[in-house]
Steps between C-alpha positions, in 0.01 A plus 500: 500500500185680393614443142440129552126553462221331686516445876500122449808532278671723756428247775636216293813699419555590868453136599751386237756760604463396864532131419817569303645679803530833320241701692763701686591664165141622454384581854375850411322386183338205679385723785352752254323233295355324804402834655314589181327161495408535869372859466288412198411150620123533481515673162698233325299323233751262355379233261763262640382540860449128563571319827870468416545873447282585798712272718819645356381855567403406855839335570714776347311779675519319836871431452557869432324585829165625373218449744228304326246492781204389291662220303155352434459772234791353307361149485128580532421453131646149516271385783144374502218597739638266769841668498671200337698525181287440192505146362624613157829617659607153608634409157659844459680464833623151409628626165674788678668256738637302204644818351645598839663158534658538158628843606639339814697245295635773276596705804670193650715464188606862531580448869752230412700751298464760775623264770799394294600863455472561874732211571738598217554832670590333830714215357647639181837322491524213248585238762156555660296406192358185659411694817315756283296228333402332827420827678298628205297179492426518872403866484284439191313214664449705817371806316271299270346315795464826694336674204270205441391495864450876519309539174297182453492275804190473710553407868375144434730457198796641692437255782509210252815637339674542839409147601633363168828690538543383859445133396711542184360199319310466175189368675367847576520636150156365399333710770658825379336738250653477154685831519670393824617174349737694277686636804486174693 
């Protein structure tokens, strides 16, 4: 994985491999790459070390079990004297959320194929074609909603979404954020 180049490129590659569900094929390489990034953490001078890549590095290292005691070092350059994130990052973070939502929709489309294949293994006989379609739809809806809630939902948004689902009427859709309206 060292051949990939810069640490930011390695992190992006690791993240992509994990999101595709292929990380188990590259456990040793991922461990080596993240170990190298962790060991040389303070010496990394990457031109692409923006808040996205800093957050990605933080998440991947924590997921791999690295102890990042002083996480303020990671985000320190993005904060002002009061300890709040700098004002110029607000637009960057909003733009990043738009990109992440697009990624979510792309991932959701891939999940539909994945869920159909799961069901096709369980109900492979031709007479069960309708059952495969219904089960794949239910599993796809469930996984998309679960992924949406895990990745993007704030507690307040999830409360609104839960209330709307429990009522199951169109009246609650106006109160939901736009990305949740797609699932509702």
